[in-house]
C-alpha positions in Angstrom: 88.1 60.4 51.9 89.1 63.1 54.4 90.7 61.6 57.5 88.5 61.3 60.5 91.0 63.0 62.8 91.1 66.2 60.7 90.8 69.3 62.7 89.0 72.5 61.8 89.2 76.2 62.8 87.8 76.6 66.3 87.3 80.4 65.6 84.5 79.6 63.2 81.3 80.4 65.0 79.3 77.6 63.3 82.0 75.0 64.1 82.1 76.1 67.7 78.3 75.7 67.9 78.5 72.3 66.4 81.3 71.4 68.7 79.3 72.2 71.7 76.2 70.4 70.5 77.8 67.2 69.2 81.4 67.1 70.7 83.0 66.7 67.3 86.7 67.0 68.3 86.1 64.5 71.1 84.8 62.0 68.5 87.6 62.9 66.1 85.3 64.1 63.3 84.4 67.2 61.4 81.2 68.9 60.1 82.1 67.9 56.5 82.6 64.2 57.4 79.3 64.2 59.4 77.4 65.7 56.6 78.7 63.2 54.1 77.9 60.4 56.5 74.4 61.7 56.9 73.9 61.8 53.1 75.3 58.3 52.8 72.9 56.8 55.4 70.0 58.7 53.8 70.7 57.4 50.4 70.8 53.8 51.7 67.5 54.1 53.7 65.4 56.6 51.8 63.6 53.8 49.9 61.3 53.6 52.9 59.7 56.9 51.7 58.4 55.1 48.7 57.9 51.5 50.1 56.1 52.3 53.3 53.2 54.1 51.6 52.9 51.3 49.0 52.5 48.7 51.7 50.3 50.7 54.2 48.0 52.1 51.5 46.6 48.5 51.3 44.8 49.3 54.5 42.8 52.0 52.9 45.0 54.8 54.3 45.7 57.5 51.6 49.0 57.2 49.8 49.6 61.0 49.8 49.1 61.2 53.5 51.3 58.1 54.2 54.1 59.6 52.1 54.1 62.8 54.2 53.7 60.8 57.4 56.7 58.6 56.6 58.9 61.6 55.8 57.8 63.5 58.9 58.0 60.5 61.2 61.5 59.7 60.1 62.6 63.3 60.2 61.4 64.1 63.7 62.6 60.8 65.1 66.0 61.0 63.6 66.6 64.6 64.6 65.5 63.8 68.1 68.0 60.9 68.2 70.8 63.2 67.0 70.0 66.1 69.4 69.1 64.0 72.5 71.4 60.9 72.3 74.1 62.3 70.0 74.1 59.1 68.0 74.7 58.8 64.2 71.5 56.7 63.6 68.6 57.1 61.2 65.1 56.1 62.2 62.0 55.5 60.1 58.9 53.3 60.1 60.0 49.7 60.5 60.1 47.3 57.6 58.2 44.2 58.6 56.3 46.0 61.2 54.5 47.9 58.5 53.7 44.6 56.7 52.5 43.1 60.0 50.3 46.2 60.5 48.8 45.9 57.0 48.4 42.3 56.2 47.9 40.7 59.7 46.4 43.2 62.1 44.2 44.9 59.4 44.0 42.3 56.7 43.8 38.9 58.4 42.4 40.0 61.8 39.9 42.5 60.3 40.8 45.4 62.5 40.5 49.0 61.3 43.8 50.8 60.7 42.8 53.2 63.5 42.7 50.3 65.9 46.0 49.0 64.5 47.5 52.5 65.2 46.1 52.3 68.7 48.1 49.0 69.2 51.2 50.7 67.9 50.7 53.6 70.4 50.3 51.2 73.3 53.3 49.2 72.3 55.3 52.4 72.1 54.2 53.5 75.6 55.3 50.1 76.9 58.6 50.5 75.2 59.1 53.9 76.8 58.3 52.5 80.2 60.7 49.6 79.7 63.4 52.0 78.5 63.2 54.2 81.6 63.2 51.2 84.0 65.1 48.0 84.4 62.4 46.0 82.6 64.2 46.5 79.3 67.4 45.0 80.5 65.6 42.1 82.2 63.6 41.4 79.0 66.6 41.6 76.7 68.5 39.2 79.0 65.7 36.8 79.5 64.9 36.1 75.8 67.3 33.5 74.3 69.5 34.8 71.5 68.3 32.2 69.1 64.7 33.5 69.2 65.9 37.1 69.0 67.9 36.2 65.8 64.9 34.2 64.5 62.6 37.2 64.9 64.8 39.3 62.5 65.1 36.4 60.0 61.4 35.6 60.2 60.4 39.2 59.5 62.8 39.1 56.6 61.2 35.9 55.2 57.8 37.5 55.7 58.8 40.6 53.8 60.4 38.5 51.0 57.1 36.6 50.6 55.3 39.9 50.3 57.8 41.3 47.8 57.6 38.2 45.6 53.8 38.3 45.7 53.5 42.0 44.9 55.7 41.7 41.9 53.8 38.7 40.6 56.9 36.3 40.8 54.7 34.0 42.9 50.9 33.7 42.5 48.1 31.8 44.2 47.5 28.3 42.8 44.4 26.2 43.3 46.3 23.0 43.4 49.5 23.9 45.2 48.6 27.0 47.2 51.4 28.9 45.5 53.1 28.7 42.1 55.6 30.6 40.0 54.0 33.4 38.1 54.3 34.1 34.4 57.6 35.9 34.2 56.6 37.4 30.8 53.4 38.9 32.2 53.0 42.7 32.1 49.7 44.1 33.4 47.6 45.3 36.3 46.8 42.9 39.0 45.3 42.9 42.5 48.2 44.8 44.0 48.9 47.2 41.1 51.2 47.0 38.1 52.7 43.5 37.8 55.9 42.8 36.0 57.7 39.8 37.5 60.6 40.1 35.2 61.1 43.8 36.0 60.7 43.1 39.7 63.3 40.5 39.6 65.5 42.8 37.5 65.2 45.5 40.3 66.2 42.9 42.9 69.2 41.7 40.9 70.5 45.2 40.2 70.2 46.3 43.9 71.8 43.1 45.1 74.8 43.2 42.7 75.4 46.9 43.1 75.2 46.6 46.9 77.7 43.7 46.8 80.0 45.9 44.9 79.6 48.7 47.4 78.1 51.1 44.8 76.9 54.3 46.5 73.1 54.5 46.3 72.7 50.9 45.0 69.0 50.8 46.1 68.1 54.0 44.4 70.0 53.1 41.2 68.2 49.7 41.0 64.8 51.3 41.4 65.6 54.1 39.0 66.8 51.8 36.2 63.8 49.5 36.6 61.5 52.4 36.5 63.2 53.8 33.3 62.8 50.4 31.6 59.1 50.4 32.6 58.6 53.9 31.1 60.3 52.9 27.9 58.0 49.9 27.6 55.0 52.1 28.2 56.0 54.5 25.4 57.0 51.8 22.9 54.4 49.0 23.4 50.7 49.2 22.3 48.1 49.6 25.1 46.5 46.2 24.6 49.9 44.6 25.4 49.3 45.2 29.1 46.7 42.8 30.6 44.2 44.1 33.1 42.9 41.5 35.6 39.3 41.4 36.7 40.3 42.5 40.2 42.0 45.6 38.8 39.5 46.8 36.2 37.8 49.2 38.6 41.0 51.2 39.1 43.6 50.4 36.5 44.4 53.2 34.1 43.0 52.8 30.6 46.4 53.3 28.9 50.0 53.1 29.8 51.7 50.7 32.3 53.1 53.2 34.8 51.9 56.6 35.9 53.5 59.5 34.1 54.4 62.5 36.4 52.9 65.1 34.1 53.4 67.8 36.7 57.0 67.0 37.3 58.9 65.1 40.0 58.6 67.7 42.8 55.8 69.7 44.4 55.1 71.8 47.4 53.8 69.4 50.2 50.1 69.6 50.8 49.8 69.0 54.5 46.0 68.7 54.3 46.7 65.2 52.9 47.8 64.3 56.5 44.4 65.2 58.1 42.7 61.9 57.4 45.3 59.9 59.3 46.9 62.5 61.7 46.3 61.3 65.3 43.6 58.9 64.3 44.8 56.1 66.6 41.9 54.3 68.3 43.6 53.6 71.6 40.4 52.4 73.4 39.7 50.0 70.5 43.2 48.5 70.9 42.6 47.8 74.6 40.9 44.4 73.9 42.1 41.0 75.0 42.4 40.0 71.3 44.9 42.8 70.7 47.4 41.7 73.4 49.4 39.4 71.1 49.5 42.2 68.5 50.8 44.8 71.1 53.4 42.3 72.3 54.5 41.6 68.8 55.0 45.2 68.0 56.9 45.7 71.2 59.2 42.7 70.9 60.1 43.1 67.2 60.7 46.8 67.7 62.7 46.4 71.0 65.0 43.5 69.8 65.5 45.1 66.4 66.4 48.4 68.0 68.7 46.9 70.6 70.6 44.9 67.9 70.9 47.8 65.6 72.1 50.3 68.2 74.7 47.9 69.7 76.0 47.1 66.2 76.3 50.8 65.3 78.0 51.5 68.6 80.6 48.9 67.9 81.3 50.2 64.4 81.3 53.9 65.6 83.7 53.2 68.5 81.1 54.4 71.0 82.3 52.0 73.6 84.7 52.8 76.4 87.6 50.6 77.5 85.3 48.7 79.8 82.9 47.9 77.0 80.2 50.4 78.2 78.3 52.0 75.4 78.1 55.8 75.5 74.6 57.2 75.7 73.0 53.7 75.0 70.1 54.5 77.5 69.5 57.8 75.8 69.4 56.2 72.3 67.0 53.5 73.5 64.8 56.2 75.0 64.9 58.3 71.9 63.9 55.2 69.8 61.0 54.3 72.1 59.7 57.8 72.3 59.9 58.1 68.5 57.5 55.1 68.2 54.9 57.1 70.1 55.5 60.3 68.2 55.3 58.4 64.9 51.8 57.2 65.8 50.5 60.7 65.7 51.5 61.0 62.0 49.9 57.6 61.1 53.1 55.6 61.1 53.8 52.0 62.3 56.5 51.7 64.9 59.4 54.0 64.1 62.7 52.2 64.7 66.5 52.5 64.2 67.7 51.4 60.8 70.7 49.1 60.3 71.5 51.1 57.2 73.0 53.6 59.6 76.1 51.5 59.5 76.8 52.8 56.0 77.0 56.4 57.4 79.2 55.2 60.3 81.5 53.5 57.7 81.7 56.9 56.0 83.0 58.5 59.2 79.8 59.5 61.0 80.3 59.5 64.8 77.9 62.0 66.3 74.3 63.2 66.3 75.1 65.7 63.6 75.0 62.7 61.1 71.4 62.0 62.4 70.4 65.6 62.1 71.5 65.7 58.5 69.5 62.5 57.8 66.4 64.0 59.4 66.7 67.2 57.3 67.0 65.2 54.1 63.8 63.3 55.0 62.1 66.7 55.4 63.4 67.6 51.9 62.0 64.3 50.7 58.4 65.6 51.3 58.8 67.6 48.1 59.1 64.4 46.0 55.5 63.1 46.3 55.0 63.2 42.5 58.1 61.0 42.1 56.7 58.6 44.7 53.4 58.4 42.9 55.1 57.7 39.6 57.4 54.8 40.8 55.9 51.4 39.8 55.4 49.1 42.7 57.4 46.2 41.2 60.5 48.5 41.0 60.3 49.4 44.7 59.5 45.8 45.7 62.8 44.7 44.3 64.3 46.6 47.2 61.9 44.8 49.5 63.1 41.4 48.4 66.7 42.5 48.8 66.1 43.9 52.4 64.4 40.6 53.3 67.4 38.6 52.4 69.7 40.8 54.4 67.5 40.3 57.4 67.5 36.5 57.0 71.3 36.5 57.3 70.8 36.7 61.1 70.2 33.0 61.1 74.0 32.5 60.5 74.5 33.4 64.2 72.2 30.7 65.5 73.8 27.7 67.3 73.4 25.0 64.6 74.9 22.3 66.9 72.1 22.4 69.4 68.7 21.2 68.1 66.9 22.9 71.0 68.2 26.2 69.8 68.0 26.0 66.0 64.7 24.1 65.8 62.7 26.8 67.6 64.5 29.5 65.6 63.6 27.8 62.3 60.0 27.3 63.6 59.8 31.0 64.3 61.2 32.0 61.0 59.1 29.7 58.8 55.8 30.1 60.6 56.0 33.9 60.2 55.8 33.5 56.5 53.7 30.4 56.2 51.0 31.7 58.6 51.4 35.2 57.1 51.7 36.5 60.7 54.7 37.7 62.6 52.8 37.3 65.8 52.0 33.6 65.1 55.7 33.0 64.2 56.9 34.4 67.6 54.2 32.4 69.4 55.3 29.1 67.8 58.9 29.9 68.5 58.4 30.4 72.2 56.2 27.4 72.7 58.6 25.0 70.8 61.6 26.5 72.6 60.0 25.8 76.0 58.8 22.3 75.1 62.1 21.2 73.6 64.2 22.5 76.5 61.9 20.9 79.1 61.6 17.6 77.2 65.4 17.3 76.8 66.2 18.0 80.5 67.4 21.6 80.0 64.6 23.3 82.0 67.2 25.5 83.7 67.7 27.3 80.4 64.1 28.5 80.3 63.9 31.9 82.0 61.0 33.3 83.9 60.3 35.7 81.0 60.1 32.8 78.5 57.8 30.8 80.8 55.5 33.8 81.0 55.4 34.5 77.3 55.0 30.8 76.5 51.9 30.7 78.7 50.6 33.9 77.1 50.9 32.6 73.6 49.5 29.2 74.5 46.5 30.9 76.0 46.1 33.0 72.9 45.9 29.8 70.7 43.4 28.2 73.1 41.1 31.1 73.8 41.7 33.4 70.8 42.3 30.9 68.0 41.6 33.4 65.3 
């Protein structure tokens, strides 16, 4: 790879413009390195273009519109991050937050997706207000590290459960609540084409390739699994694929996966955005019952963003000799504003992606990397036919893989202190077992406070934790459902 400290011709007009915008020589980088870094990050995170529409379309929102919204939301947010904060970070609708949006706020709680978008908007506004005041620092400092780590792990376990369910690897069971699915099953179920073996194959391919640092591991895993599914469709008889009663109203009469008869690319039809563009029901989200939802969106987004940005800053050497992080406030403001902007397109909270570390490892140091990522997301809008053709189980293999990466945060919990690791485990487990990120966070705060007080460690409970414990306890008492 070209050395990071390579110089380039200052007489080149384009280089001079990029120099002024992104301070490339100051960060010891070049346009070529930044472009390659942007491509690297995009390849590692572009799975969100396919996965976010699959998850959120379960709310009744149109798949086509969600695909365009995902691309546009990610593009605008990432370019804004690059130009405003000059950080090499990619942003997109948050994994876990989209699942919470779909299966808890809309599914379990019975809200419309418009009201759910209203809650996203309000949480984004709160995040902006906290980012421009000292509230952000106070909140980040007041929440114990164990609970912050547990939130990431819990979201991961929640996503993993969804991925296993979508692929058919686990199924409902009348006697045991859950059971292992028939791994030889190939057919159409409640959530679309089900192929447990192929979903597991997708996960294994992605995990192994990623462990071996293969460029584009996620895309390769999805592509290979999709190819296998297409081959099965062509070679096996139609009656080989079982169609469940729940799927008979929509499952295709022949074939196992959709065939992109019109090709893999098409000119974007922006009219598909009209049913979801700026349809947030903000007034509907201003109900007492929605407070825990708004708080959950806010917390998960804020802590995930802070952790990601500080991790990227360390890897990109954006810290000065005193440990201060360059433009951290700007990057947090860009992230928070992006959540509000994303709502207009119909996206769940838009957040910074940890996959940005891949681009940093490739030499990305400035906002030019982010601008490249954003432009590639804009180009991604032309691949709607490809997104429609990808079988869900192939993409959900990536979901299972991402979930396990997120659960790795538990390794940093203090396993010598019961009052630290027990609330963390409670947070993580209850997110998946109650199928609600909000409930998991609530149980975590309540158990943390009780354990600390009961063991004589009341001084370790901050004012912020006391306030949130009271809020979540009141939620269970007065809003049990």
